[in-house]
N, C-alpha and C positions, 0 to 999 in steps of 0.2 A: 721401735728400730721407727729410725728413719732416713735414711740410705739403703739400697737395696741391693739386692746383691745377687742377680736370677740366673745369670748365665754361668756356664766354666766359665768363663772368659775374663770376667768380674769378679769374683770369686780366689780366681789364683793367682789377682796380682795383690791379693791379702798376705801370702805366704811367699816360704823361701821353696819352697816344692814344686816342684816344674818339672812337665812331660807328660809320660804313662804315670809317676807314681803320683802323681796329681790324681788324685779322687772323688770330691765331692764336685761335685753335679751345680751343687743352688744353693744358697743361703733363704731357711724358712722367714726366720725371724733371728734376734737375738737381743737383748736386752744386758746393755752395761750396769747401770745400778747397780742386778742381781751374779751380775760376770756371767749369765746362759746362753746357747743357743740352738738356734732346731736346725741341721742342714738335712740335704735329700741324694743321694746318691740311685743315680739307676744303672739299675745288672744286664747287662752286655759281654757279648761273647769280646766287645774289645776290651775287657777291663784288664789290668794288666796283670793282676789276679783269676782270670774266668781259669774254669778249668772241665776242657767237654765231657770224661765222667763223669762225674756231677751233676754239669748241667746248666753248672751256677758259681757263685766265689766261697769257698769254706767260709766258715760262721765264722773261726775267729776272724777275719780281717777286719771284724765288725771293730777291737782295739784302737788299730791304725786307723779307718774314722773319725772313730772317738780321737784321739790323739789330732786330729788334719783339724775337726768341730776344735779344739781346741784350740788351736796355730790360726785360723779365722779368728776366734774370737779378738784374739794375742792382738795379733794383725789390727781392725777394725777399731779395736780401744787405738794402737800404735795409726795409723788414719788421720784418727780425727786429733793427736799431738803430732799430722805433722810430721813421725819415725816413717825411716824400709820397715818391712819385715822383717821380727828377733825369729832367727834361732830358739826353736827349744832340744830335748830333749825326752824322750820314755822312761825313766827310769825302771817303775814297776809298775804290771796290773794288775787287780785283784781280785780278790770275789766274783773273779766271770765266770757270771752262769749264763749257758744260752739252750733255750726250745727247743730251737732245727738242728738241723747240722750246716745247711747250707744255704745263701739267700738265694735265687731260683733268676734262669733269666728270666725279667719282663719285669719284676719285683720291684719298688721302690723303697729302697728303708732310708726309715727319717730316724735319726741320730740326735739323738737328747742330751747332752750334754750340760754341766749349773758344777760352778763352781761351790767344794765341800770346806778346804780348808787352806790358810794362803800363812806361810811362810818365807816370808821377806822375796827368793825370787822362785820356791819350789812347793809347787798346787798340785792339790789332790782334790779330784773330780768327779762327782761321781758321772756313769753316762747309762744309758742306753739307745734299743736299738727297738726299732719294730717294721713289722712289715705287715700294710694289714691293717695296719687297726690292734692287732694284736704284737705282742711285748716279745723278742727274738733272743733279746739280748743284755743283761746287763753282767755294769764292772767298776771298778775306781781303776782310778787312773793319776798317775804322783809323776807331773813331770816338771821339771826345770827349766827355765829361759833365762839367756846368756845374750850377752852384747855380742863378742867375739867367742865362733864355737871352736874355734882354728886352738886360739890361747886355751879354752877349756879341760881339751882334751887330752894339751899337753903334762 
């Protein structure tokens, strides 16, 4: 890791996500050679997916944390080349395993993703989310990166 992205604002410059839909708080570490990244999310009541009756964020949101971490990693790669952030899509989530039902308010979620398989713009990542040093979620995220999202959807 060379460049530091330790604020929500600095991380948001790397991705197309904006406003409340941008969920990550910091980049803890990244490795462009291994195509891996570690990000952090502070669970607060301001989170778009916060549910009062749960006292936190449902665990299934972890796949979006992983996907946004992938997007940040792509943004760091692009920034190194002078490119704008690209859009990407989650094609599928598989092998999702959760050991807890909710991320509680006050917890810090640490997300790790690492590239597993790449075929052109289609990439599979292994992801995990940890809370207080304990594994909370694991999943595989299949993504595709596109240059023009409007034309890709037509």
